[in-house]
C-alpha positions as CSV (number, residue, x, y, z in Angstrom):
1,M,79.9,101.9,103.7
2,S,76.8,100.4,103.0
3,D,76.6,96.6,104.3
4,A,75.6,95.3,100.4
5,A,79.1,96.1,100.0
6,A,81.1,94.7,102.8
7,A,82.4,91.2,101.7
8,S,81.5,88.0,102.9
9,G,83.4,85.6,105.1
10,H,85.3,86.6,108.4
11,H,88.4,85.5,109.7
12,S,89.3,88.0,112.5
13,D,89.4,91.6,112.3
14,D,92.0,91.6,110.4
15,E,92.1,88.6,108.1
16,E,89.1,88.4,105.3
17,V,89.4,86.5,102.3
18,T,87.7,85.8,99.2
19,P,85.3,82.4,99.6
20,G,87.3,79.9,97.1
21,Y,90.2,81.8,96.5
22,V,93.4,80.1,96.6
23,A,96.5,81.8,96.2
24,P,98.6,81.0,93.7
25,A,102.0,80.3,93.9
26,K,104.9,82.8,93.7
27,K,106.3,83.2,90.3
28,T,108.8,85.9,89.0
29,V,108.2,88.3,86.0
30,E,111.2,85.8,84.3
31,E,109.5,82.7,85.4
32,I,106.5,83.8,84.0
33,A,107.8,85.3,80.6
34,E,109.6,81.7,80.6
35,L,106.7,79.3,80.9
36,D,104.5,78.6,77.4
37,K,107.1,80.4,75.1
38,D,105.8,78.3,72.3
39,D,102.6,79.7,72.2
40,E,102.5,82.6,70.8
41,A,99.0,84.4,71.8
42,L,100.1,84.2,75.5
43,V,103.4,85.4,74.6
44,K,101.7,88.6,73.0
45,Y,99.2,88.5,75.9
46,K,101.8,88.2,78.8
47,Q,103.8,90.6,77.2
48,A,100.7,93.4,77.1
49,L,100.3,92.2,80.7
50,L,103.8,92.6,81.7
51,G,105.2,95.3,79.0
52,D,108.7,96.0,79.7
53,A,109.1,94.5,82.8
54,V,111.2,91.6,82.4
55,G,114.7,92.4,82.6
56,K,113.8,94.8,85.0
57,T,112.9,92.9,87.9
58,G,115.3,91.4,90.9
59,A,114.3,94.3,93.0
60,P,111.9,93.8,95.8
61,L,108.4,94.0,95.3
62,K,107.3,97.4,96.4
63,V,103.7,99.0,96.0
64,T,103.4,102.5,96.2
65,V,100.0,104.1,96.8
66,L,99.8,107.4,96.0
67,K,95.8,108.2,96.4
68,M,92.4,107.3,96.8
69,T,90.0,109.8,94.6
70,F,86.4,109.7,96.0
71,V,84.2,110.3,92.9
72,S,80.6,111.4,92.9
73,E,78.0,112.6,90.2
74,G,77.3,116.7,91.1
75,R,80.7,117.4,92.7
76,D,84.1,117.8,91.9
77,P,86.3,114.3,92.7
78,I,88.0,114.4,96.2
79,E,91.6,113.4,96.8
80,L,93.1,112.1,99.5
81,D,97.0,112.3,99.0
82,L,98.5,108.7,100.6
83,S,102.0,109.4,99.1
84,G,103.2,111.5,101.8
85,D,101.9,111.8,105.7
86,V,98.6,109.9,106.1
87,S,98.5,110.5,109.7
88,K,97.0,114.2,108.8
89,L,94.4,112.0,107.3
90,K,92.3,111.7,110.4
91,E,92.2,115.5,111.1
92,T,90.2,116.9,108.7
93,S,87.0,115.3,107.6
94,V,85.7,115.0,104.0
95,V,81.9,116.0,103.6
96,I,79.5,113.3,101.6
97,K,76.1,114.0,101.1
98,E,73.8,111.4,102.4
99,G,72.4,108.7,100.2
100,C,74.5,109.6,97.4
101,E,76.1,107.3,95.2
102,Y,79.9,107.2,94.7
103,Q,83.4,105.5,93.7
104,L,86.5,105.1,95.1
105,K,89.6,105.6,92.9
106,F,92.9,104.5,94.0
107,T,95.9,105.0,91.9
108,F,99.5,102.9,92.9
109,N,102.5,102.1,91.7
110,V,104.2,98.5,91.6
111,A,107.6,97.7,91.5
112,G,110.4,94.8,91.6
113,E,107.6,92.1,91.2
114,I,104.5,91.3,90.7
115,V,101.6,91.8,93.6
116,S,99.6,88.9,93.8
117,G,96.0,89.3,95.3
118,L,95.8,92.9,96.3
119,R,93.3,93.6,98.6
120,F,91.7,96.6,100.0
121,Q,90.1,96.7,103.4
122,Q,88.0,99.1,104.9
123,N,86.4,98.8,108.4
124,I,84.1,101.9,109.0
125,S,82.9,103.0,112.3
126,R,80.8,105.8,114.0
127,K,81.0,106.6,117.5
128,G,83.6,103.6,118.1
129,I,80.6,101.3,117.2
130,P,81.4,99.0,113.5
131,A,79.2,100.8,110.7
132,S,80.4,98.5,108.0
133,K,83.3,96.7,106.7
134,L,84.6,96.2,103.4
135,N,87.0,93.7,101.6
136,L,87.6,94.8,98.0
137,M,90.0,92.0,95.7
138,L,91.3,94.4,93.3
139,G,93.6,91.8,91.4
140,S,97.2,90.9,90.7
141,F,99.5,93.8,89.2
142,G,102.9,93.8,87.2
143,P,105.9,96.0,87.9
144,R,105.0,98.9,85.3
145,D,106.5,102.9,85.2
146,D,102.9,104.1,84.8
147,A,100.9,103.7,87.6
148,H,98.1,101.2,88.2
149,E,94.7,102.5,88.6
150,F,91.5,100.5,90.0
151,T,88.1,101.7,90.5
152,T,85.7,100.2,92.9
153,P,82.1,99.1,91.5
154,T,79.2,102.2,92.7
155,D,78.3,102.4,96.6
156,E,76.1,104.4,98.4
157,A,75.9,106.1,101.2
158,P,73.8,105.9,104.2
159,K,71.1,108.7,104.6
160,G,68.8,109.4,107.0
161,A,68.5,111.6,110.2
162,L,70.1,108.6,111.6
163,A,73.0,108.2,109.3
164,R,74.2,111.7,109.6
165,G,77.4,112.2,111.6
166,K,81.1,111.6,111.9
167,Y,82.5,107.9,110.6
168,H,86.2,106.7,110.9
169,A,87.6,104.4,108.4
170,K,90.5,101.9,108.9
171,C,92.0,100.9,105.7
172,K,94.7,99.2,104.6
173,F,96.2,97.4,100.8
174,I,97.2,94.1,101.9
175,D,98.3,91.3,99.0
176,D,98.2,87.1,99.5
177,D,101.3,87.1,101.3
178,K,99.6,89.7,103.9
179,T,102.2,91.9,103.1
180,I,100.2,95.5,104.3
181,H,101.9,98.1,101.8
182,L,100.2,100.5,103.3
183,A,96.9,101.3,106.3
184,W,95.8,105.1,106.4
185,E,92.8,106.3,108.4
186,W,90.7,109.1,107.8
187,T,87.0,110.5,108.4
188,F,84.0,111.7,106.4
189,K,80.9,113.7,107.8
190,I,77.9,112.2,106.1
191,Q,75.4,115.2,105.5
192,A,71.9,116.6,103.4
193,D,74.3,118.4,101.1
194,W,77.8,118.7,100.2
């Protein structure tokens, strides 16, 4: 939400990249498992990363974002269910205390293949005027049965009388191949207290 959290580098409203980042060549889980088979340490490392994904792939890549959790000290976490009808999220505003420190935690599943360069992008506006932009690289994730979790760095909500009010956020999960895995909108209100 703060300008400090906004990523640098700008190509268009929908496409932002991390400066100096070059997407790796696309490889299947099986191709990665076959590389460097004579290096025992690397084989163990890949097994730790990929788990039992080798041999279970072949299906197309599927990233399912399950939920986004707003975490802040002094209150219970606020969970937004992203597994169902996300159009309802913009109908009810989440109340956020001005100046509070918070983190967002994402829970998601990856199936089929490795998702490379998964990013979270968020454009926040107030009364139709852009307020902040965030382009956060989450990383690359392999398929597995358990859900992946990613927690953002700590950020601070806007504060002061002028910052109070209703905000609109447009979010999406996108990868290096420019595949949008989920796009949704939500609203929040900055208030003097919870």
